[in-house]
ChimeraX commands (.cxc) that place a marker at each C-alpha (Angstrom):
marker #1 position 0.11,-0.03,0.07 radius 0.5
marker #1 position 1.36,3.34,-0.95 radius 0.5
marker #1 position 2.67,5.82,1.81 radius 0.5
marker #1 position 0.90,9.06,2.16 radius 0.5
marker #1 position 2.89,11.91,0.92 radius 0.5
marker #1 position 4.40,14.45,3.38 radius 0.5
marker #1 position 2.31,17.34,2.88 radius 0.5
marker #1 position 5.15,19.79,4.07 radius 0.5
marker #1 position 7.72,18.40,1.75 radius 0.5
marker #1 position 5.36,18.52,-1.30 radius 0.5
marker #1 position 4.39,22.12,-0.34 radius 0.5
marker #1 position 8.00,23.21,0.25 radius 0.5
marker #1 position 8.96,21.66,-3.44 radius 0.5
marker #1 position 5.96,23.55,-5.02 radius 0.5
marker #1 position 7.33,26.91,-3.58 radius 0.5
marker #1 position 10.83,26.00,-4.13 radius 0.5
marker #1 position 9.54,25.48,-8.27 radius 0.5
marker #1 position 7.67,28.74,-8.20 radius 0.5
marker #1 position 10.64,30.66,-6.36 radius 0.5
marker #1 position 13.07,29.23,-8.93 radius 0.5
marker #1 position 11.18,29.66,-11.77 radius 0.5
marker #1 position 10.01,33.27,-10.98 radius 0.5
marker #1 position 13.90,34.13,-10.36 radius 0.5
marker #1 position 14.83,32.50,-13.65 radius 0.5
marker #1 position 12.50,34.60,-15.68 radius 0.5
marker #1 position 13.68,37.79,-13.79 radius 0.5
marker #1 position 17.16,36.63,-15.03 radius 0.5
marker #1 position 15.75,36.27,-18.58 radius 0.5
marker #1 position 14.11,39.64,-18.49 radius 0.5
marker #1 position 17.19,41.54,-17.04 radius 0.5
marker #1 position 19.60,39.86,-19.87 radius 0.5
marker #1 position 16.83,40.86,-22.57 radius 0.5
marker #1 position 16.79,44.46,-21.57 radius 0.5
marker #1 position 20.46,44.69,-21.16 radius 0.5
marker #1 position 20.80,43.96,-25.12 radius 0.5
marker #1 position 18.69,47.51,-25.79 radius 0.5
marker #1 position 20.79,49.97,-23.38 radius 0.5
marker #1 position 17.88,50.35,-20.84 radius 0.5
marker #1 position 17.79,53.82,-18.96 radius 0.5
marker #1 position 19.80,52.91,-15.92 radius 0.5
marker #1 position 17.73,55.14,-13.54 radius 0.5
marker #1 position 14.29,53.32,-14.73 radius 0.5
marker #1 position 12.64,51.67,-11.40 radius 0.5
marker #1 position 12.19,48.38,-13.23 radius 0.5
marker #1 position 15.84,48.25,-14.34 radius 0.5
marker #1 position 17.36,49.10,-10.83 radius 0.5
marker #1 position 14.76,46.66,-9.41 radius 0.5
marker #1 position 16.18,43.71,-11.66 radius 0.5
marker #1 position 19.69,44.75,-10.97 radius 0.5
marker #1 position 19.31,44.67,-7.37 radius 0.5
marker #1 position 17.82,41.27,-7.78 radius 0.5
marker #1 position 19.86,39.72,-10.08 radius 0.5
marker #1 position 23.35,41.44,-10.16 radius 0.5
marker #1 position 24.73,39.75,-6.99 radius 0.5
marker #1 position 24.61,36.10,-8.59 radius 0.5
marker #1 position 25.74,37.37,-12.03 radius 0.5
marker #1 position 28.58,39.27,-10.70 radius 0.5
marker #1 position 29.81,36.06,-8.80 radius 0.5
marker #1 position 29.24,33.91,-11.93 radius 0.5
marker #1 position 31.07,36.55,-13.85 radius 0.5
marker #1 position 34.23,36.33,-11.33 radius 0.5
marker #1 position 33.95,32.47,-11.56 radius 0.5
marker #1 position 33.19,32.07,-15.29 radius 0.5
marker #1 position 34.37,35.09,-17.30 radius 0.5
marker #1 position 32.57,33.83,-20.43 radius 0.5
marker #1 position 32.06,36.12,-23.52 radius 0.5
marker #1 position 31.45,35.35,-26.97 radius 0.5
marker #1 position 31.04,37.76,-29.98 radius 0.5
marker #1 position 30.87,40.82,-27.43 radius 0.5
marker #1 position 28.02,39.19,-25.53 radius 0.5
marker #1 position 28.17,38.60,-21.76 radius 0.5
marker #1 position 27.14,34.78,-21.10 radius 0.5
marker #1 position 26.64,34.96,-17.22 radius 0.5
marker #1 position 23.06,35.14,-17.50 radius 0.5
marker #1 position 22.94,31.69,-19.49 radius 0.5
marker #1 position 25.14,29.96,-17.07 radius 0.5
marker #1 position 22.85,31.14,-14.18 radius 0.5
marker #1 position 19.88,30.00,-16.11 radius 0.5
marker #1 position 21.34,26.63,-16.63 radius 0.5
marker #1 position 22.10,26.48,-12.67 radius 0.5
marker #1 position 18.76,27.52,-11.80 radius 0.5
marker #1 position 17.28,24.92,-14.20 radius 0.5
marker #1 position 19.58,22.26,-12.58 radius 0.5
marker #1 position 18.62,23.34,-9.14 radius 0.5
marker #1 position 14.99,23.21,-9.98 radius 0.5
marker #1 position 14.96,19.89,-11.49 radius 0.5
marker #1 position 17.21,18.34,-8.76 radius 0.5
marker #1 position 15.80,19.90,-5.73 radius 0.5
marker #1 position 12.17,19.68,-6.34 radius 0.5
marker #1 position 12.43,16.17,-7.90 radius 0.5
marker #1 position 14.46,15.21,-4.65 radius 0.5
marker #1 position 11.80,16.69,-2.18 radius 0.5
marker #1 position 9.10,15.02,-4.07 radius 0.5
marker #1 position 10.77,11.71,-3.85 radius 0.5
marker #1 position 11.37,11.98,-0.06 radius 0.5
marker #1 position 7.96,13.24,0.47 radius 0.5
marker #1 position 6.47,9.97,-0.75 radius 0.5
marker #1 position 8.70,8.11,1.80 radius 0.5
marker #1 position 11.23,6.92,-0.76 radius 0.5
marker #1 position 14.81,6.28,0.61 radius 0.5
marker #1 position 17.39,8.79,0.56 radius 0.5
marker #1 position 19.74,6.42,-1.20 radius 0.5
marker #1 position 17.86,7.41,-4.51 radius 0.5
marker #1 position 18.99,11.18,-4.36 radius 0.5
marker #1 position 22.21,10.27,-5.96 radius 0.5
marker #1 position 20.80,8.69,-9.19 radius 0.5
marker #1 position 18.47,11.72,-9.13 radius 0.5
marker #1 position 21.46,13.97,-9.23 radius 0.5
marker #1 position 22.92,12.19,-12.32 radius 0.5
marker #1 position 19.63,12.23,-14.01 radius 0.5
marker #1 position 19.31,16.07,-13.30 radius 0.5
marker #1 position 22.77,16.50,-14.49 radius 0.5
marker #1 position 22.09,14.43,-17.79 radius 0.5
marker #1 position 18.84,16.29,-18.48 radius 0.5
marker #1 position 20.73,19.48,-18.31 radius 0.5
marker #1 position 23.77,18.19,-20.39 radius 0.5
marker #1 position 20.95,17.04,-22.94 radius 0.5
marker #1 position 19.45,20.64,-22.93 radius 0.5
marker #1 position 23.09,22.22,-23.43 radius 0.5
marker #1 position 23.80,20.00,-26.14 radius 0.5
marker #1 position 20.41,20.43,-27.92 radius 0.5
marker #1 position 20.89,24.19,-28.04 radius 0.5
marker #1 position 24.40,23.80,-29.23 radius 0.5
marker #1 position 22.95,21.51,-31.99 radius 0.5
marker #1 position 20.43,24.39,-32.89 radius 0.5
marker #1 position 23.41,26.87,-33.10 radius 0.5
marker #1 position 25.28,24.55,-35.29 radius 0.5
marker #1 position 22.34,24.14,-37.62 radius 0.5
marker #1 position 22.02,27.74,-37.75 radius 0.5
marker #1 position 25.69,28.13,-38.70 radius 0.5
marker #1 position 25.39,25.85,-41.45 radius 0.5
marker #1 position 22.42,27.88,-42.82 radius 0.5
marker #1 position 24.45,30.98,-42.47 radius 0.5
marker #1 position 27.34,29.50,-44.43 radius 0.5
marker #1 position 25.09,29.15,-47.47 radius 0.5
marker #1 position 23.95,32.88,-47.66 radius 0.5
marker #1 position 27.22,34.79,-46.93 radius 0.5
marker #1 position 26.00,36.87,-43.94 radius 0.5
marker #1 position 27.39,40.14,-42.60 radius 0.5
marker #1 position 30.58,39.24,-40.35 radius 0.5
marker #1 position 29.83,42.27,-38.19 radius 0.5
marker #1 position 26.26,41.10,-37.21 radius 0.5
marker #1 position 26.07,40.62,-33.61 radius 0.5
marker #1 position 24.17,37.10,-34.06 radius 0.5
marker #1 position 26.48,36.07,-36.75 radius 0.5
marker #1 position 29.49,36.82,-34.57 radius 0.5
marker #1 position 27.93,35.01,-31.71 radius 0.5
marker #1 position 26.88,31.63,-33.62 radius 0.5
marker #1 position 30.45,31.79,-35.22 radius 0.5
marker #1 position 32.08,32.49,-31.79 radius 0.5
marker #1 position 30.18,29.48,-30.35 radius 0.5
marker #1 position 31.06,27.10,-32.93 radius 0.5
marker #1 position 34.44,28.01,-34.68 radius 0.5
marker #1 position 36.51,26.87,-31.43 radius 0.5
marker #1 position 34.97,23.07,-32.10 radius 0.5
marker #1 position 34.75,23.28,-36.02 radius 0.5
marker #1 position 38.57,24.64,-36.48 radius 0.5
marker #1 position 40.39,21.68,-34.98 radius 0.5
marker #1 position 37.81,19.22,-36.40 radius 0.5
marker #1 position 38.62,20.60,-39.90 radius 0.5
marker #1 position 42.14,20.33,-39.20 radius 0.5
marker #1 position 42.11,16.57,-38.08 radius 0.5
marker #1 position 39.78,15.33,-40.69 radius 0.5
marker #1 position 39.07,16.00,-44.57 radius 0.5
marker #1 position 35.65,17.83,-44.19 radius 0.5
marker #1 position 35.61,19.86,-47.19 radius 0.5
marker #1 position 34.13,18.43,-50.52 radius 0.5
marker #1 position 33.93,20.44,-53.68 radius 0.5
marker #1 position 34.07,23.68,-51.90 radius 0.5
marker #1 position 31.57,22.79,-49.17 radius 0.5
marker #1 position 32.58,22.70,-45.66 radius 0.5
marker #1 position 31.04,19.49,-44.14 radius 0.5
marker #1 position 32.31,20.13,-40.67 radius 0.5
marker #1 position 29.12,21.44,-39.12 radius 0.5
marker #1 position 27.34,18.50,-40.56 radius 0.5
marker #1 position 30.00,16.05,-38.80 radius 0.5
marker #1 position 29.56,18.09,-35.57 radius 0.5
marker #1 position 25.93,18.30,-35.86 radius 0.5
marker #1 position 25.61,14.26,-36.28 radius 0.5
marker #1 position 28.22,13.92,-33.03 radius 0.5
marker #1 position 26.10,16.14,-31.09 radius 0.5
marker #1 position 22.96,14.39,-31.95 radius 0.5
marker #1 position 24.62,10.88,-31.09 radius 0.5
marker #1 position 25.68,12.25,-27.79 radius 0.5
marker #1 position 22.32,13.45,-26.94 radius 0.5
marker #1 position 20.90,9.82,-27.95 radius 0.5
marker #1 position 23.47,8.11,-25.78 radius 0.5
marker #1 position 22.87,10.50,-22.64 radius 0.5
marker #1 position 19.14,9.68,-23.13 radius 0.5
marker #1 position 20.11,5.83,-23.03 radius 0.5
marker #1 position 22.10,6.66,-19.76 radius 0.5
marker #1 position 19.33,8.63,-18.22 radius 0.5
marker #1 position 16.94,5.60,-18.82 radius 0.5
marker #1 position 19.65,3.14,-17.28 radius 0.5
marker #1 position 19.99,5.37,-14.22 radius 0.5
marker #1 position 16.38,5.58,-13.83 radius 0.5
marker #1 position 16.11,1.76,-13.77 radius 0.5
marker #1 position 18.83,1.90,-10.75 radius 0.5
marker #1 position 16.31,3.99,-8.58 radius 0.5
marker #1 position 15.39,2.18,-5.31 radius 0.5
marker link #1:1,2 radius 0.2
marker link #1:2,3 radius 0.2
marker link #1:3,4 radius 0.2
marker link #1:4,5 radius 0.2
marker link #1:5,6 radius 0.2
marker link #1:6,7 radius 0.2
marker link #1:7,8 radius 0.2
marker link #1:8,9 radius 0.2
marker link #1:9,10 radius 0.2
marker link #1:10,11 radius 0.2
marker link #1:11,12 radius 0.2
marker link #1:12,13 radius 0.2
marker link #1:13,14 radius 0.2
marker link #1:14,15 radius 0.2
marker link #1:15,16 radius 0.2
marker link #1:16,17 radius 0.2
marker link #1:17,18 radius 0.2
marker link #1:18,19 radius 0.2
marker link #1:19,20 radius 0.2
marker link #1:20,21 radius 0.2
marker link #1:21,22 radius 0.2
marker link #1:22,23 radius 0.2
marker link #1:23,24 radius 0.2
marker link #1:24,25 radius 0.2
marker link #1:25,26 radius 0.2
marker link #1:26,27 radius 0.2
marker link #1:27,28 radius 0.2
marker link #1:28,29 radius 0.2
marker link #1:29,30 radius 0.2
marker link #1:30,31 radius 0.2
marker link #1:31,32 radius 0.2
marker link #1:32,33 radius 0.2
marker link #1:33,34 radius 0.2
marker link #1:34,35 radius 0.2
marker link #1:35,36 radius 0.2
marker link #1:36,37 radius 0.2
marker link #1:37,38 radius 0.2
marker link #1:38,39 radius 0.2
marker link #1:39,40 radius 0.2
marker link #1:40,41 radius 0.2
marker link #1:41,42 radius 0.2
marker link #1:42,43 radius 0.2
marker link #1:43,44 radius 0.2
marker link #1:44,45 radius 0.2
marker link #1:45,46 radius 0.2
marker link #1:46,47 radius 0.2
marker link #1:47,48 radius 0.2
marker link #1:48,49 radius 0.2
marker link #1:49,50 radius 0.2
marker link #1:50,51 radius 0.2
marker link #1:51,52 radius 0.2
marker link #1:52,53 radius 0.2
marker link #1:53,54 radius 0.2
marker link #1:54,55 radius 0.2
marker link #1:55,56 radius 0.2
marker link #1:56,57 radius 0.2
marker link #1:57,58 radius 0.2
marker link #1:58,59 radius 0.2
marker link #1:59,60 radius 0.2
marker link #1:60,61 radius 0.2
marker link #1:61,62 radius 0.2
marker link #1:62,63 radius 0.2
marker link #1:63,64 radius 0.2
marker link #1:64,65 radius 0.2
marker link #1:65,66 radius 0.2
marker link #1:66,67 radius 0.2
marker link #1:67,68 radius 0.2
marker link #1:68,69 radius 0.2
marker link #1:69,70 radius 0.2
marker link #1:70,71 radius 0.2
marker link #1:71,72 radius 0.2
marker link #1:72,73 radius 0.2
marker link #1:73,74 radius 0.2
marker link #1:74,75 radius 0.2
marker link #1:75,76 radius 0.2
marker link #1:76,77 radius 0.2
marker link #1:77,78 radius 0.2
marker link #1:78,79 radius 0.2
marker link #1:79,80 radius 0.2
marker link #1:80,81 radius 0.2
marker link #1:81,82 radius 0.2
marker link #1:82,83 radius 0.2
marker link #1:83,84 radius 0.2
marker link #1:84,85 radius 0.2
marker link #1:85,86 radius 0.2
marker link #1:86,87 radius 0.2
marker link #1:87,88 radius 0.2
marker link #1:88,89 radius 0.2
marker link #1:89,90 radius 0.2
marker link #1:90,91 radius 0.2
marker link #1:91,92 radius 0.2
marker link #1:92,93 radius 0.2
marker link #1:93,94 radius 0.2
marker link #1:94,95 radius 0.2
marker link #1:95,96 radius 0.2
marker link #1:96,97 radius 0.2
marker link #1:97,98 radius 0.2
marker link #1:98,99 radius 0.2
marker link #1:99,100 radius 0.2
marker link #1:100,101 radius 0.2
marker link #1:101,102 radius 0.2
marker link #1:102,103 radius 0.2
marker link #1:103,104 radius 0.2
marker link #1:104,105 radius 0.2
marker link #1:105,106 radius 0.2
marker link #1:106,107 radius 0.2
marker link #1:107,108 radius 0.2
marker link #1:108,109 radius 0.2
marker link #1:109,110 radius 0.2
marker link #1:110,111 radius 0.2
marker link #1:111,112 radius 0.2
marker link #1:112,113 radius 0.2
marker link #1:113,114 radius 0.2
marker link #1:114,115 radius 0.2
marker link #1:115,116 radius 0.2
marker link #1:116,117 radius 0.2
marker link #1:117,118 radius 0.2
marker link #1:118,119 radius 0.2
marker link #1:119,120 radius 0.2
marker link #1:120,121 radius 0.2
marker link #1:121,122 radius 0.2
marker link #1:122,123 radius 0.2
marker link #1:123,124 radius 0.2
marker link #1:124,125 radius 0.2
marker link #1:125,126 radius 0.2
marker link #1:126,127 radius 0.2
marker link #1:127,128 radius 0.2
marker link #1:128,129 radius 0.2
marker link #1:129,130 radius 0.2
marker link #1:130,131 radius 0.2
marker link #1:131,132 radius 0.2
marker link #1:132,133 radius 0.2
marker link #1:133,134 radius 0.2
marker link #1:134,135 radius 0.2
marker link #1:135,136 radius 0.2
marker link #1:136,137 radius 0.2
marker link #1:137,138 radius 0.2
marker link #1:138,139 radius 0.2
marker link #1:139,140 radius 0.2
marker link #1:140,141 radius 0.2
marker link #1:141,142 radius 0.2
marker link #1:142,143 radius 0.2
marker link #1:143,144 radius 0.2
marker link #1:144,145 radius 0.2
marker link #1:145,146 radius 0.2
marker link #1:146,147 radius 0.2
marker link #1:147,148 radius 0.2
marker link #1:148,149 radius 0.2
marker link #1:149,150 radius 0.2
marker link #1:150,151 radius 0.2
marker link #1:151,152 radius 0.2
marker link #1:152,153 radius 0.2
marker link #1:153,154 radius 0.2
marker link #1:154,155 radius 0.2
marker link #1:155,156 radius 0.2
marker link #1:156,157 radius 0.2
marker link #1:157,158 radius 0.2
marker link #1:158,159 radius 0.2
marker link #1:159,160 radius 0.2
marker link #1:160,161 radius 0.2
marker link #1:161,162 radius 0.2
marker link #1:162,163 radius 0.2
marker link #1:163,164 radius 0.2
marker link #1:164,165 radius 0.2
marker link #1:165,166 radius 0.2
marker link #1:166,167 radius 0.2
marker link #1:167,168 radius 0.2
marker link #1:168,169 radius 0.2
marker link #1:169,170 radius 0.2
marker link #1:170,171 radius 0.2
marker link #1:171,172 radius 0.2
marker link #1:172,173 radius 0.2
marker link #1:173,174 radius 0.2
marker link #1:174,175 radius 0.2
marker link #1:175,176 radius 0.2
marker link #1:176,177 radius 0.2
marker link #1:177,178 radius 0.2
marker link #1:178,179 radius 0.2
marker link #1:179,180 radius 0.2
marker link #1:180,181 radius 0.2
marker link #1:181,182 radius 0.2
marker link #1:182,183 radius 0.2
marker link #1:183,184 radius 0.2
marker link #1:184,185 radius 0.2
marker link #1:185,186 radius 0.2
marker link #1:186,187 radius 0.2
marker link #1:187,188 radius 0.2
marker link #1:188,189 radius 0.2
marker link #1:189,190 radius 0.2
marker link #1:190,191 radius 0.2
marker link #1:191,192 radius 0.2
marker link #1:192,193 radius 0.2
marker link #1:193,194 radius 0.2
marker link #1:194,195 radius 0.2
marker link #1:195,196 radius 0.2
marker link #1:196,197 radius 0.2
marker link #1:197,198 radius 0.2
marker link #1:198,199 radius 0.2
marker link #1:199,200 radius 0.2
view
């Protein structure tokens, strides 16, 4: 007979899920408005800065990552929030139903796999965009083009050096990299299923 869920822990999981989701959207809004050079004295801009800047500044110190002149600290913070939401909320719901704490390690691994899959899927989309852009000779000074090339070229360049991936003038490196990323996503999906079976 299934045990009665712990109402306090399920409520706590719901509250944390709401809090992390709201904060994640605040970070997203903060990142989007920063691209349009908003009025720094606007009350909304100041509020978003007070809420998000402490975490973003900490991430910039630990991971000083910029591509194409764009600050990627909001992206890193969003990924951390997604992972925290996935792992913490799932773990609280797991324990609330009377399941053993030994299941938290597999839950951590599953959450990490899901996050990695999400990052790889986003990278796969960028690779596809890169391949499409290579057919239309875009403006190399466009911020989006610089972002796409900055995110993919560090991987594509050594790939071209090691493998003959140019055929009749066509660069096949994005295709090869895209297939490799897709395969990695598939393997991670299989690994997630295997870890799920190990849950007590």
